[in-house]
C-alpha angles and dihedrals in degrees: 000000000000129000092263094058097042127091094190135057125191118199117202103207093016092170094068118113096246094034097051092051091052089047088055092052091049089052092053090047090058103257122140104243127201126167146159140220142170093263142351120274142172088273096049091046091053092050091048088053089053095053106274119137109225129180132192129246121014110275130153090237088071089073117085142147095030100276128181105263121224121197134176127215089263091071113091124219086246092064107127095225095046091052091048091049091051091050089055093048094241121167110260122198130188114234090251091054088055091048089049090054089058091047098049095084098036136059099269120213108190121188118199138167138121090260138022100020096121091053094044091047090055096046092052087048091050094051093048091047089052088050090057097239091124100222127199109242130199113176137168095239144039103284111201097212091050096047093230137002100300140034126189107220131188097218131097099263133076115193112201138173110234116219111216096180096102103020094255094121085080086072093066118107094220119185091184130012143183124208113197097185148308128243142169090278133136091020090157085074103025096039094209142016091262087060089054092049091051093055094049091048089052091048088054091048091050091057108104106206113016145332129214109213131188108240093192086074098082096204091049093048090052093047096054100050112131091011103136095196094056130093121189132212135192146115102302135057094250086085128072092246125024143166124242138173089036115191115181118199134176101282099356145042138207123211145145126244116210128182138197087251091064094254113150120187123176112212144192118203120190096206126078138241137050090261090061090046087057091051089052089052088056093050091049092051092049093046095044088051090051089056097252113163116256093237089057094048088052096045095039093056094041088055092050102118100183141252126276114261090018102108085315118182102227101167136008108177136140088008090299117123121204120196126184124202134182093219114132106142112082094243088055094044094054092051092048092045092056091054093045095047092051089048092052091046092054090053094048086236138121125263113232115190129195110189127193114191116220128229126342092246094052093047090051091051096053102024093124093047097066094082109110092008095119100047110147096035113127088199131007129204117190118200128204113282110273101232099199085209097307126139119239106227094160090050089233120178137179085262089071091059091043091057090057101043097087089214131147103268089218089063100046133066129183112218120221094203139041092209093138096185093056095041090046093061091053093044095051092058091054097053119096136198114293093016122135119219112199120190115199130193148074095247133072096302086102086080093062099072090044092052098053117111103213094166095087 
């Protein structure tokens, strides 16, 4: 049974960022939605409130009425529900296949890249929303203007974050696309950087109308030479769109985007850092090529109010600022550290960083790249690796990262526990007026800054 002929969709791992967004779309499209996960969360609670039937934990008894099964790359073959569904001969779809189904009757705008795709997806959605075209949006984070990670719109466009981690983004029927960068990421799947590049080149080739590609990524720029359906963006006028007159401030930036066609757009962006400014240029280039009015581009980007866990201000009390960011790959960490260091200097305070490495496989891939990542930190705490359910065949630990950091031992400490409540009490007593606390990582470190009591 295909999706078109089914009335019920069952998501295994429904609480995942991408999965919960798709489940929301299915509910709005009239499907009966069920699902399971290891534990409840904000995402599962929101879906339950909208009518989804969700059970914890995974159990074959959760599957009834012969639904179409949707899984993500995080679901192992040993999963009890997946094995049961296969034994019944049920239709099993990857998350990207479900997303592709939603895109097939709309003008799909897919945003891909090893870094920055969540923010860029949300920026494009914000501009299109300002323009009144009511786009559907599926994003890998909590977008403030959406009120979650998905919105079912009535308009022509669907703006979707494209997940490259398992190659399934090649299944998307993209009419338009953005590629923000390529990096030595997801090497457990691609094996090497050349494999990553081949996949992104194919993604660009699969785009039917046009693709917006970051020329600041050398590998990307080289691969799109002589591609007529590609427009590039960056920080110099050798690209089709570029930023000039750049003024980076604490939590914002001002800049002008110019294009080869003579377009000049002056912009305010209320999110920090040169990397986010580049994401903004990508969103401008996309929307300009879609024919969106300049005033809507300006207002839509000015109204962009960020994505949770992307340089998110989680506390500002007693002159102490707490920022949380999802960065866990060395490239992301370096970009985030530049913004945080600049912010701390502007406040005449110290930058305290707490980093939680993410997944043993990811650490193994980029272990040698951590050197120099935390430049600008006055003190660095390094937490145990967040396993995300992975085994640890190489017996890696945070100490392996510590040895490669080339950092003054007096200004770094490896934590032996990720008990954020206990550590938070200690940390709160150490922070001083004007300090900036930056929590980094894709795991549960996000709770640390929110637990701190800065009122004492």
